C-alpha positions in Angstrom: -5.9 5.5 12.6 -8.9 3.5 14.5 -9.6 -0.2 13.2 -13.3 0.4 14.1 -14.8 -2.3 15.6 -18.3 -3.3 17.4 -15.4 -3.4 20.6 -13.1 -1.0 22.2 -13.0 2.4 22.4 -15.8 4.3 19.9 -14.4 6.4 17.1 -15.8 9.5 18.8 -14.1 8.9 22.0 -10.7 7.9 19.9 -11.0 11.1 17.9 -11.9 13.4 21.0 -8.7 11.9 23.0 -6.6 12.1 19.5 -7.5 15.4 19.2 -7.0 16.2 22.8 -3.4 14.9 22.3 -2.2 17.2 19.6 -2.7 14.7 16.2 -3.4 16.1 13.2 -5.3 13.5 11.6 -8.3 10.7 12.3 -8.5 7.8 10.0 -11.0 5.0 9.8 -10.9 1.7 7.1 -14.2 0.4 4.9 -15.3 -3.1 4.7 -19.3 -3.6 3.6 -19.1 -7.0 4.7 -16.5 -10.0 4.0 -17.6 -13.1 2.3 -16.7 -16.4 3.6 -15.5 -18.3 0.6 -12.9 -16.2 -1.6 -10.5 -16.6 -3.9 -9.1 -13.3 -3.0 -5.6 -13.7 -0.9 -5.1 -11.4 1.7 -2.3 -8.9 1.3 -0.5 -9.4 4.5 -1.2 -13.8 4.9 -1.0 -14.4 1.1 -4.2 -16.9 1.2 -8.1 -16.5 2.2 -7.0 -16.2 5.8 -7.5 -13.0 7.8 -4.9 -11.1 9.6 -7.7 -9.5 12.2 -11.3 -10.9 12.6 -12.1 -6.7 12.2 -12.3 -6.9 8.8 -15.5 -8.7 9.2 -16.6 -6.1 11.9 -15.6 -2.8 10.5 -18.3 0.2 11.0 -19.4 2.1 8.6 -16.8 4.5 8.1 -18.9 8.1 7.5 -20.8 7.3 10.3 -18.1 6.7 12.4 -16.5 10.0 11.2 -19.5 11.9 11.7 -19.8 11.0 15.4 -16.3 12.1 15.6 -16.8 15.5 14.3 -19.5 15.8 16.4 -16.8 16.0 19.4 -13.8 17.7 17.7 -13.6 20.7 15.9 -9.9 20.8 14.4 -8.8 17.4 13.8 -9.4 15.8 10.5 -11.6 13.2 9.2 -10.5 10.5 7.0 -10.3 7.2 5.7 -7.7 4.5 5.5 -8.7 2.9 3.0 -12.6 3.5 2.4 -13.5 1.8 -0.9 -16.1 4.3 -2.6 -17.1 1.4 -5.6 -18.8 -0.3 -3.2 -21.6 2.4 -2.7 -23.6 4.5 -5.1 -21.8 7.2 -6.2 -24.7 10.1 -6.2 -25.5 9.1 -2.4 -21.9 8.7 -1.8 -21.2 12.5 -2.9 -23.9 13.6 -0.8 -22.6 12.2 2.8 -19.1 12.9 1.5 -20.0 16.6 1.5 -22.8 16.7 4.4 -19.7 15.4 6.7 -17.3 18.2 5.4 -19.7 20.5 5.7 -21.0 20.0 8.9 -17.2 19.2 10.5 -16.1 22.4 8.6 -14.4 21.4 6.0 -12.0 18.7 7.6 -12.2 15.5 5.7 -9.7 13.7 3.5 -10.7 11.0 1.5 -8.4 8.1 1.5 -9.3 5.2 -0.5 -8.5 1.9 -2.7 -9.2 -0.2 -5.3 -10.2 -3.5 -3.4 -8.1 -6.2 -2.7 -11.2 -8.2 -1.5 -11.9 -9.0 -5.4 -15.1 -11.1 -4.1 -16.5 -8.3 -1.9 -16.4 -6.1 -5.1 -17.9 -8.6 -6.8 -21.2 -8.6 -4.7 -21.1 -5.1 -5.3 -21.2 -5.8 -8.9 -17.7 -4.1 -9.9 -15.6 -6.4 -12.0 -12.2 -6.8 -10.4 -10.2 -6.6 -14.0 -12.2 -2.9 -13.9 -11.8 -1.7 -10.3 -9.3 1.1 -11.2 -11.6 2.1 -13.9 -14.9 2.3 -11.6 -12.7 3.8 -9.0 -11.8 6.8 -11.5 -15.4 7.5 -12.9 -16.8 7.2 -9.0 -13.8 9.8 -7.8 -14.7 12.0 -11.3 -18.4 12.0 -11.1 -18.2 13.2 -7.1 -16.0 15.9 -7.8 -18.3 17.1 -10.6 -21.4 17.0 -8.3 -19.1 18.6 -5.4 -18.1 21.6 -7.5 -20.3 22.2 -10.4 -23.8 24.0 -9.8 -25.3 21.8 -12.8 -23.1 18.3 -12.9 -23.2 15.7 -15.5 -21.2 12.3 -15.7 -21.5 9.4 -18.3 -19.2 6.7 -17.8 -19.0 2.9 -17.8 -19.7 2.5 -14.5 -21.5 6.2 -13.4 -24.1 8.3 -15.4 -26.4 11.1 -14.7 -27.8 13.8 -16.0 -27.6 17.7 -15.2 -28.6 17.7 -11.6 -28.4 20.2 -8.3 -26.8 18.6 -5.4 -26.5 20.7 -2.6 -24.3 21.1 0.3 -21.2 21.6 -1.4 -18.0 20.8 0.5 -16.7 23.5 2.1 -13.0 22.6 0.8 -12.5 24.0 -2.6 -11.1 20.1 -3.2 -11.2 17.2 -1.1 -7.8 15.6 -0.9 -7.9 12.0 -2.4 -5.2 10.1 -1.1 -5.0 6.3 -2.8 -4.0 3.3 -0.5 -2.0 0.7 -2.7 1.3 -1.5 -3.6 3.8 0.9 -5.0 3.5 0.1 -8.4 4.8 2.2 -11.2 0.9 1.4 -12.9 -0.8 3.0 -9.6 1.8 5.9 -9.3 1.0 6.4 -12.8 -2.9 6.9 -11.5 -2.1 8.8 -8.7 -0.4 11.5 -11.0 -3.7 11.7 -13.0 -6.2 10.7 -10.5 -5.2 11.8 -6.8 -3.5 13.5 -4.5 -1.1 11.3 -3.3 -0.5 8.1 -1.7 -1.0 6.1 1.7 1.4 3.2 1.8 0.5 0.2 2.8 1.9 -1.6 6.1 4.3 -3.7 3.8 6.0 -0.6 2.3 9.1 -0.2 5.0 11.5 0.6 2.0 10.2 4.3 0.5 13.4 5.3 -0.5 12.6 4.3 -4.2 9.2 4.5 -4.0 9.2 7.9 -3.3 11.6 9.3 -5.6 9.4 7.5 -8.7 6.4 8.9 -7.7 7.6 12.3 -7.6 9.3 11.1 -10.9 5.8 10.3 -12.8 4.0 12.9 -10.9 6.6 15.6 -12.3 6.4 13.3 -15.6 2.4 13.8 -15.4 2.5 17.6 -15.8 1.3 17.7 -11.7 3.0 21.2 -10.3 4.3 20.9 -6.6 4.6 17.4 -4.7 2.5 14.5 -3.8 1.3 13.9 -0.6 2.7 10.4 0.9 0.9 9.1 3.9 3.4 6.7 5.4 0.9 3.8 7.2 1.6 1.7 10.0 4.8 3.7 11.5 6.4 3.8 14.6 7.7 6.7 16.9 11.3 6.0 16.2 13.2 9.7 15.6 15.3 8.6 12.9 12.9 6.9 10.9 10.6 9.6 11.4 13.6 12.0 10.4 14.3 9.8 7.4 11.1 9.8 6.1 10.6 13.4 6.6 13.5 14.0 4.2 12.3 12.0 1.6 9.1 14.4 1.5 6.5 11.8 3.7 3.9 14.1 4.5 2.3 11.9 7.2 2.6 9.8 9.3 -0.2 7.4 10.2 -0.5 4.8 13.7 -2.6 2.1 14.9 -4.9 2.4 17.3 -5.9 -0.2 19.8 -9.1 -1.5 19.9 -9.4 -1.6 23.9 -11.0 0.3 26.3 -11.4 4.3 26.1 -9.3 4.7 29.2 -6.6 2.3 27.6 -6.4 4.2 24.4 -6.6 7.4 25.6 -3.2 6.4 27.8 -1.9 4.7 24.5 -2.5 8.2 23.3 -1.0 9.9 25.8 2.6 8.2 25.6 2.7 8.3 22.0 1.7 11.8 22.1 4.8 12.2 24.1 7.4 10.3 22.2 6.7 12.4 19.4 6.9 15.3 21.4 3.3 16.7 20.6 2.1 19.8 22.1 -2.0 19.3 23.4 -4.8 21.0 22.3 -6.4 23.7 24.4 
């Protein structure tokens, strides 16, 4: 995952280097803007301060991934996480479908409710309705992606029968929810998503994964949820433990340094993980 900004390596160069090193997915985040005056505490700092100035310098995720798509052919293109409710849902559905079409079916949508309520408010989304808003956005976008004549009527999204092409190449765009591990969140995932993306603060995953799987099956879902562990380190014992739990992907953060430094960093990480370079 590259916490994109207007400095350091570009998303295209980072994705190309990650693909060459043998990694399977390239992730970028999203924040449209950061209100200077905020009531929302950051999950890591516990107050209005930010742990990183890149929050206010983040590149648009879909533009970033489009540049990455143009210079890669295999690596999946994903968000960790995007904030769909901060965009127009019809336009966003078109953007994601276009990226999936042009990339050959490589898009994964990692989405979040949004911790920054002040940011959501500027987009017209009440903080206490963000879960409903995200559900409606995902349902409406899915309709546009899969139905010949799509329509949707909800509280936050409403449009009559419409044509919208291109459709994504994938029959189903995978959706992961990045959020804290609560029973309420896990029930939302089981009803509306394909899996869970942890936060960097979620280190003791055993009980959380067990609860998610229990709720997943209680909601009538077949198989197992995808589980992506964000902010991990290349420790063999830790990775083996996560694999045993049912974690399907581990996500490592990239530094926003020069291309040469990041490429060297990726090479060292790939070596620790014994990845096979792409040919």
